[in-house]
N, C-alpha and C positions, 0 to 999 in steps of 0.2 A: 164867575170869576174867574180870570186867569191870574194865576197868582205865580210870581217866580221866586225862587231861594235861592241866595246864593251863600257856601258855606265850604271850603276849600277841603274840610274834612265831613262831608254830608254823613250823617244826618244830623251830627253833633246835638245840638242844643233846641234843634228841629225833629227831633226821633218820635216826639208823639205828635207834635202839632200842626208838622206836614200830612203824616195819614190822616190826620183828624178834619182837616180842611177839604179834603180829598171825599171823606164820608159825606160832607156837608155840599157836596154836588159840585164844588170847585176843582178846576183843572190846575193842576199843581205842576211846573217844570222845576228843576234844580240844576244849576249849573256845578260843579264840582270835577276836583281832580280825582274824585277816588275812584273813579271808571275810565277805563280804558275806548269805550264803547257806549251809543244811548243803551238805556236797559230801564225797567220798570221796577221799581221797586216801591211795595204798599201802594201801589198805585199813582206814584208820582213819578214822573217820566225823567230819568237823570240824564246831562247833556255834558258830556266831558268837554276841558278846556286846557290846553297844554300852555306851558310857559314859555317853550323854546330854550334854544342855547344859553346860556350864561354868555355876559358881554364881557366878564372880564375885566372892568375897565376901573381905572384910578378913581373911589370916592371917598369923600371925608370920613371919618369914623363916627362924627355927629349925626350923620344920616343916612349912613347903613341901613337904618330900619325902612327910613321914609322909599330910600330906594329900591327895598324889597318890596314894600306894597305898591309902589307905582308900579313895578313890573308886572304885580298881579293883578292889578288895577285894569294894566293896558291889556293884557291877556284876556280878562272879560269884557274890556272894551270891544275887541276885536271877536270874541264868542258871542256876543250879544248883538253887535252890527249882523252876525252873518244867521242870526236868528230873527233880524227884523226882516232882513231881507227874503227870509221864507213867509212872510206876512204875520209873523207872531208879535204881538203887542201887548203886554201883560198890565192888568190895572194895578196891581198892589206889586210891587218889590219886599222881600222880607231879607235882609242879610243880615250876617256876622262881621262886623268893619275889619277886626282885628287882625287880618291880611292884606287890608286894602283893595280887595275885590269889587266892591260897590262902587269905588271911588269916582268911575265914568259914566254911571250907569243912566245917570239923571240927564246925563247928555245923549247917551241913545233913545231914552223914551222919557221926553221932558215931560207928558201928562201923568204919568204912572205915580202914583202914592210911593214913597221907600219910607218902610220900619228900620230902624236898626238896633240891635241885639247891643244893649250898653253896658259894654262888661265892665270897664274902667278906666279912669282918666288917669293919668300917673302925675300924683301930686308930688313936688318936689321937697316936702318938707317933712319934719318929723310928727309922727312914725310910721310915714309910709318911704320914706328913705331914713336910713340910720338908725333904724328900729333895733337892728343886732349890732352892739359895739365889737363883735368877733370879726367880722368884715364889713369896716369901716370903707367907705367910697374912697377911692385914691385920690379924687380932685373935688371936692362937692361944691366947688366954685364953676366949675366945668361941665360937672355934671348935671347941674340945673338949666345949663343952657341944651345938655344933650336931651333932658327930659321936654322942656320945653319944644322942641323941633319932633321930638318923639308924637308929641300932642297934635300935631298937624293934620294927622288923618281924622282924627275925632271933630277937630271942626270944619275939615272942608267936606266930611260926609254927612257932617249935620248939616250944613248949609244949605245939601240938597234933601235930606231927611225930612218929613213930616213930624215923624214922634219915634219915639223911643222906647225901648223896654229893658229893664234890670230885673234878676232874679232876687236881689235882697237891697235894702235899704242903705247900706254901708257902702256897696258897690255904686247907687245911683248918686250917694250922696257928694261923689268924690269929682263928680261932673260939676262945673262954676255954672251960673247964671251966665245967658239966658238956657243952657243948653238942659240945665236941670230940670225945667219948667216943661220940657218937652216928655219926659221920661216919665214911665208909670213903673211902678214896682210890682211885677210877680214872678214868682218862682217858675222854675222847670217843672216843679213838679216830682211828688213821689208816688211810687205806685204802692199805698200803704196795703192795697189789696194781697199783693204779691209779697211786698216785705214783711209780713208778720211776726210775732214769736212763736217759735215752733220747737217744745220741750224735748223734742224729740232728734233735733237734728244732731250730726254725726261728721266729722272728718278727718278725710283720712290722710295720714301725712306720707310726706316721701318716703319715710323709711317703714312704711305700712301700718303704723302703730294709728288705731279709731280712735280720735276723741268726742266724747260726749259730754251734756251739761255736766255730769257728773265730776270731769276734771276741772282742773282751776289753771282755767286759759285765760291768756291777756292776750290781746289784738295790737297793733302799729298798723296804721295803712297811709301809705302815700300814692301817689301815681306815681312819681319817682323819687327815691331815696333821697333828701336833699335837705340843708338848712332852713329854706324856704318854710318848710313844713315841721320843722323842729327834731330831723331827726338826728341830729350829734346832742339836742336835751335828752332825749329821749335814752339814747346809747349811754352817754355819760351815767343816767342813772338804771342802766341795768344791772352793773355788778351789784348794787347795792339793792336790786329789786329781787335779783335771784338767790342772795344771800338771804334775806327777811321770808322769800316764798320758797322754802325747797321742794314743793311739789307743784308750782307754776310752769306751765308750758307756753313759753311766749312764741307768736304767730307774728311775722314780721309781712306784710304785703307791700309790694312795691319794684320799679326798674331801678336799672344802673343808670339809669341819663338824667339829664336837667330840663324841668320843665320852665322854672322860675329860678332869676336872681344867677348869681356868678357861677361860671364852669368852675371844675376843682382844678387843680394843676394839672398840665399835661400827663397825659398817658395815665391816669388816675381817677378814681370815679368816687363820690362822698360818702357811697356806701361802703366800702373796702377802708377808707382814710379812717372813719369811726371804727370801723371794728379794728383796725391795727391799732388804734390808739388806747382801747378799754379789756380788749385782749388778754393783756398781760394780769387783767386784773380778775378775770374769769377762772375757774378750774376747768378742766377738760369735761367732768362729770356736769356742773352747771352748765357749760357749752354747749353740751348735747341737748339741753332743754329750749334751747332758741333755734328756730327753723324761720329760713328765708325762705319763701314760698315764692319770689319773683312776682310777675303778672299771672293773676288765676283765672276760670271762668268764672261767668257773673252767680252761676248754681253754688258753684264751691264757695266764692266770696260770701254770698248768701250766709249760708250755711255757717260759713265762720261766723260771721257775727251773731246767729243765733244762738250761737251756744258760748260766746265770749263771756267771761264774768266782769271783766273790766275791760272796757275799749278806751285806748289813750290815742287822742286828737289834739296835736299843736299847730299853731300858723301863726307866720307873722301877721300884721294887719293887710291884708288880701284878700281875695275871692274865697270865698267859703266852697269846700269841699263838700261835694254828694256824699262823701262816705258818712259825713257826720251825721247829716238828716236819715241817711239812709240807717246808721245805726239806731238811732233813737225809733225809728218807724219799728223796726222788730223788736223794742221795748230792749236795746242795749243798756247797760248800767256808764255814762262816760265819764271819764277825769278829761277837761279841755282845758286849753288856755284862757286867762282871761283877757284877751285880744277882743277888739271891737266886733267883727265879724261874727264870734263866736256868742258873744255876749248878746245879741239880736235876737238869737234862738235858744241861750241856753241861760238858765238863772239858778246861782250857786246853792245846791240843797234841795231847789223843787224839781228840777228835772234832770240834774246833772251834778257835777263837783266840779269846780273852777279851779285852778292854777296858776301861780304868776308863770309867765312863758320860761322864763330861767329857772325857776329855782328845782331843780333836781332834786333836793332830799322833800319839799312839799309835792312832789310830783310822787314821789315812792310811798310818802305818808298817805297820799289822798288814795293812790290806789290800793294799798293795803287796808285802810279804812272800808272800801268800798269788800275788800274780799274776806273781812272780819265781819261784814253784817249784812248777812241774807236778806233781812228785813230791809234796808235801806236799798240795796240794788233792786229789790221788787218795788219797791216807790217809787225811786228814782225812774225804772226804767217803764212803768205804767203811766207814768208825769209825762215822760217823753214820746211814748208812742200818742199819747193825748195830745201834746202840744202839735206833733206834725199832723195827724189826721184831721185836727180842726182849722190847720191854714195851708197846710202845705199837700194835702192829699191832691194827686195828679186827676183825678175825674170827676171829684167832688167841687174841686175849688180852681185849682191852677190853671189846667186844660180850660174851663167855659170861659175863665177870665182874658186867656188868652184869644180865644175866638171871638169875644167882645172887642177886645183891643184890635185885632184885625179888622173888623168889620168898621168901629171909629176910623182906622186910618183908612179905609177904604171911601169914605165920606169928609177926609179931612181936606180935601181941596176941591171936592164937588165937581 
């Protein structure tokens, strides 16, 4: 079977699935911005496409997002026609539609079966909008219009798609009927054979100090340090956390950009804004125990989770981070926000501890509860790993189900 994969940041969510399809004997081609010339990666033939020069036209702010998606969709449309002129015709197209790349592929290959990665439908009501009163929408009425237009690409791509796949029920359930009926919930998968508890794990800090399980390590991870992932709540709890835990080492992983939500004021970063807010409440001696690591290699990230005594995970009602499930896989003890995406995988007192997203004092209390009770940490960590291995394991559960989904997709229109 000929399978075309579309992802501007390939492999993205197809990191495991695309090579598995190659191993199963399929011919897999990927269109992506990640390469400048054709190359083969794990048996997948990568074909570049280019966006061309910006048109610098005046665009209504409500349709800026859609304009960007149409631009990418048009670029992929041209690349697809070039492939077609070379005699290439896929049986199946797998696409992450978040950037608009798959908008017009059904026009190029009308007989191909199309499966879309259904990451999120933008809902204009609480708690998806207005969850955090500190960052209100300036014009809620106009924002509802903007979000409705933002969802245009979901509807247009589902018009051409045969099936959808979503990693969590929370994400799938954001889609309205009849789109929801097309979506199967299968997680991307966690490699629990690689992400294992390791009592001998160590992590070397930038200052040369080597941390181990003998140290009281608290970890906090975001792709980028920003309010959508509770960075502001964490930072405001930090002074009290440092006061109560004089031996704790705080490891913070994340970049300075914005992945989701509003941009910070011009010339500033959310990271520095909240450092500046709390720094005056923290002595120099305590601040020396806070380590901003930026973005780190995956092996170091894994080791850090393996030696963490308490991992903090906070999020708005939004896409669940892989880092939370990865922490569970290594047997980590979690304190996490009691928001809907988290509660899909974490049950308070069974495989982690939950706290209200906005309750900074409660966050410190629950972290201290973990740190003071080794037996509780061990019990919650073991239960967390059992939960992930029993339903989210990459090779035993998720990847086989994804392969079955692709086979079903291939038969969707016969």
